[in-house]
ZARO-671000 format. One record per residue (C-alpha): residue in three letters; x, y, z; chain. Coordinates in pm, whole numbers, plus 50000, padded with zeros to 5 digits. Layout:
residues N
- ala,X,Y,Z,A
...
***
This chain:
residues 156
- unk,50000,50000,50000,A
- unk,50278,50243,50090,A
- unk,50465,50162,49770,A
- unk,50159,50242,49561,A
- unk,50093,50562,49751,A
- unk,50442,50713,49753,A
- unk,50585,50593,49420,A
- unk,50411,50883,49241,A
- unk,50564,51149,49468,A
- unk,50936,51066,49475,A
- unk,51225,50993,49243,A
- unk,51330,50712,49481,A
- unk,51236,50362,49372,A
- unk,50984,50257,49637,A
- unk,50954,49888,49726,A
- unk,50825,49674,50012,A
- unk,51160,49702,50193,A
- unk,51207,50080,50188,A
- unk,50842,50202,50179,A
- unk,50831,50294,50551,A
- unk,51161,50481,50524,A
- unk,51035,50675,50221,A
- unk,50712,50759,50404,A
- unk,50906,50885,50707,A
- unk,51136,51094,50485,A
- unk,50824,51260,50344,A
- unk,50696,51345,50692,A
- unk,50441,51064,50721,A
- unk,50423,50854,51036,A
- unk,50337,50491,50970,A
- unk,50180,50282,51247,A
- unk,50116,49924,51138,A
- unk,49879,49713,51347,A
- unk,49727,49369,51305,A
- unk,49392,49252,51438,A
- unk,49168,48949,51423,A
- unk,48857,49167,51450,A
- unk,48629,49100,51155,A
- unk,48484,49426,51022,A
- unk,48539,49388,50648,A
- unk,48586,49096,50409,A
- unk,48849,48843,50506,A
- unk,49200,48954,50417,A
- unk,49109,49321,50414,A
- unk,49348,49607,50476,A
- unk,49241,49918,50666,A
- unk,49427,50245,50606,A
- unk,49364,50539,50835,A
- unk,49495,50881,50737,A
- unk,49496,51147,51008,A
- unk,49521,51517,50933,A
- unk,49268,51796,50968,A
- unk,49016,51516,50921,A
- unk,49050,51141,50960,A
- unk,48993,50918,50658,A
- unk,48959,50540,50688,A
- unk,48967,50325,50375,A
- unk,48933,49948,50375,A
- unk,49006,49725,50081,A
- unk,49074,49368,49983,A
- unk,49180,49154,49690,A
- unk,48913,48958,49503,A
- unk,48955,48735,49196,A
- unk,48896,49032,48966,A
- unk,49154,49250,49141,A
- unk,49174,49499,49427,A
- unk,48853,49650,49564,A
- unk,48780,49932,49808,A
- unk,48512,49804,50043,A
- unk,48467,50090,50288,A
- unk,48527,50464,50317,A
- unk,48493,50576,50678,A
- unk,48169,50412,50794,A
- unk,48017,50371,50447,A
- unk,48026,50027,50284,A
- unk,48101,50042,49911,A
- unk,48242,49820,49637,A
- unk,48469,49986,49382,A
- unk,48773,49909,49173,A
- unk,49043,50165,49261,A
- unk,49129,50280,48910,A
- unk,49020,50588,48720,A
- unk,48905,50942,48793,A
- unk,48633,50981,49057,A
- unk,48422,51251,49210,A
- unk,48404,51162,49579,A
- unk,48093,51319,49728,A
- unk,47950,51333,50080,A
- unk,47599,51468,50120,A
- unk,47265,51434,50294,A
- unk,47074,51142,50142,A
- unk,46781,51311,49965,A
- unk,46609,51290,49626,A
- unk,46765,51483,49340,A
- unk,47133,51484,49437,A
- unk,47243,51241,49166,A
- unk,47021,51415,48909,A
- unk,47166,51759,48991,A
- unk,47524,51633,48960,A
- unk,47467,51432,48643,A
- unk,47279,51720,48476,A
- unk,47570,51961,48532,A
- unk,47823,51705,48414,A
- unk,47618,51632,48100,A
- unk,47589,52005,48020,A
- unk,47970,52020,48033,A
- unk,48021,51706,47818,A
- unk,48155,51497,48108,A
- unk,48066,51130,48075,A
- unk,47985,50922,48384,A
- unk,48147,50577,48372,A
- unk,47996,50439,48693,A
- unk,47844,50523,49029,A
- unk,47884,50358,49370,A
- unk,47664,50469,49661,A
- unk,47671,50414,50036,A
- unk,47467,50559,50321,A
- unk,47436,50518,50695,A
- unk,47053,50512,50686,A
- unk,46769,50635,50461,A
- unk,46781,51017,50441,A
- unk,47093,51019,50659,A
- unk,47452,51080,50550,A
- unk,47568,50937,50219,A
- unk,47881,50892,50011,A
- unk,47891,50867,49632,A
- unk,48183,50768,49413,A
- unk,48115,50877,49058,A
- unk,48369,50758,48804,A
- unk,48411,51001,48515,A
- unk,48595,50961,48187,A
- unk,48783,51291,48202,A
- unk,48895,51523,48485,A
- unk,48687,51835,48545,A
- unk,48801,52187,48628,A
- unk,48779,52366,48961,A
- unk,48500,52599,48844,A
- unk,48274,52309,48749,A
- unk,48352,52128,49074,A
- unk,48246,52436,49271,A
- unk,47928,52475,49064,A
- unk,47839,52109,49124,A
- unk,47908,52140,49498,A
- unk,47691,52450,49535,A
- unk,47406,52346,49303,A
- unk,47367,51996,49452,A
- unk,47420,52129,49809,A
- unk,47698,51878,49883,A
- unk,47884,51855,50212,A
- unk,48212,51774,50036,A
- unk,48326,51716,49680,A
- unk,48672,51601,49577,A
- unk,48814,51481,49249,A
- unk,49047,51183,49290,A
- unk,49255,51001,49031,A
- unk,49353,50644,49119,A
***
């Protein structure tokens, strides 16, 4: 996991042996723990990133490749490859329609959508895979129009 994360941000060749050293040299503390507690699919890996906010991502390896199975407390199922809009919002009618309408008006094609929520009309997360990255102005328009809590564009 560390190799995949840091290889894009350094000239150093990152491998399983030096990944913790590279992370430390970049100012990242790594705390590795093992547990037998079953929260996610067997063989899953949980990554917790602490900063201004805490982000917890769980994933595992299935026959068809790696999958992300949880973001914070939301259960999802996504292949970690491509460009995604990662959205948190209140679960209410019209959110997906508002986002997809703005994307369509700007010729942005949606490749797939994965949804998770804590309860009906509670908090929700949406991972919308798009074919091409979008600009900051469109991201802000989408966030405001759809009344989203958070909106981030992520390329995996």
